[in-house]
C-alpha positions in Angstrom: -0.4 0.2 -0.1 1.2 3.7 -0.6 -0.8 6.8 0.7 0.3 10.4 0.1 -0.7 13.3 2.3 -1.2 16.8 0.8 -2.8 19.9 1.6 0.1 20.8 4.4 1.2 24.7 5.1 1.0 27.4 6.9 -2.1 29.5 8.5 -2.9 31.6 11.1 -4.4 30.5 14.5 -7.7 30.6 14.5 -7.4 29.0 10.5 -8.5 26.1 8.6 -6.8 23.8 6.8 -7.8 20.5 4.5 -5.4 17.5 4.6 -5.6 15.0 2.0 -4.2 11.4 1.7 -4.8 9.5 -1.5 -4.0 5.6 -1.7 -2.8 3.1 -3.9 -1.8 -0.5 -4.2 -4.3 -2.0 -1.9 -7.7 -3.7 -3.4 -8.8 -4.9 0.0 -12.5 -4.0 0.6 -12.8 -3.3 4.0 -9.7 -0.8 6.1 -9.6 1.4 8.8 -8.0 4.7 7.9 -6.6 7.7 10.4 -4.7 10.8 10.8 -1.7 11.4 13.1 0.3 14.4 14.1 4.1 14.8 15.3 5.4 17.9 16.9 8.5 18.9 16.9 10.8 16.5 19.8 7.3 14.7 20.6 5.7 11.1 20.3 3.7 11.0 17.5 -0.4 10.8 18.4 -4.0 10.0 17.2 -5.9 12.6 15.8 -8.8 11.0 14.2 -9.9 7.3 12.7 -12.8 6.4 10.1 -13.7 2.6 10.0 -15.3 0.9 7.2 -18.6 0.9 8.7 -18.3 4.8 8.3 -17.9 5.2 12.3 -15.6 7.6 13.0 -13.1 8.1 16.6 -11.5 11.2 17.5 -8.8 12.6 19.9 -10.7 14.5 22.8 -8.4 17.4 21.7 -9.7 18.1 18.2 -13.3 16.8 18.7 -15.6 19.3 17.1 -12.9 21.1 15.5 -11.7 18.5 13.5 -13.6 16.1 10.9 -12.4 13.0 9.3 -13.7 11.7 6.1 -13.8 9.8 2.5 -14.4 10.1 -0.8 -16.8 7.6 -1.9 -14.6 5.5 -4.0 -12.7 5.1 -0.3 -9.5 5.8 -2.2 -8.6 9.2 -0.6 -8.9 10.4 3.0 -9.5 13.9 4.5 -9.1 15.7 7.3 -10.5 18.7 7.7 -9.2 21.3 10.7 -10.9 24.3 12.2 -9.7 26.5 14.6 -5.8 25.6 14.4 -3.8 26.3 17.6 -0.1 26.5 17.1 0.6 23.6 19.4 -0.6 22.1 16.2 1.8 22.6 14.4 4.0 19.4 13.0 4.3 16.7 10.8 0.5 15.2 9.7 0.5 11.5 8.6 -2.3 9.4 7.5 -2.1 5.1 7.9 -4.1 2.2 7.0 -4.5 -1.1 8.2 -6.2 -3.7 6.5 -9.5 -5.6 7.3 -12.5 -5.2 9.0 -12.1 -3.1 12.3 -14.6 -2.8 15.4 -15.2 0.5 15.6 -13.2 2.2 18.9 -14.7 4.7 21.0 -10.6 6.1 21.6 -8.2 8.2 19.9 -6.3 5.9 17.3 -2.5 4.5 18.4 0.4 3.7 16.5 0.2 0.1 16.9 -3.6 0.0 15.4 -1.9 0.5 12.0 0.3 -1.0 9.0 0.7 1.0 6.5 2.0 4.9 6.8 2.5 8.3 4.1 5.2 10.4 4.4 3.8 13.3 6.3 2.7 17.0 5.3 3.7 19.7 7.3 1.3 21.7 8.8 2.4 25.3 10.5 0.3 27.4 12.6 1.4 30.6 13.2 0.6 32.9 16.2 
């Protein structure tokens, strides 16, 4: 599987960005996808996940501000980010795991996923 993120950039605090992640090279019919963030000097943290059922899960810190979604063909994953904060600056990664997953009611974790993109940089300026 290959994942390519795009849509990062620099934005003022309080602004919005929409990230995209295009997937290829996998044919499994059921999969879970997620978004992660890694701030400078910090561990990678899970932000949001979307399941093959259409259910979603978010980290508490982004609930109500970020929205994860997919296109109808399920080849592109999105992350709409609103009301961005300077501390949300970092590299944003998408990830996928094969097969059906019972939806979680928690933020995604690194070891939940098998394949990762290279990331896209988001900088939030105060």
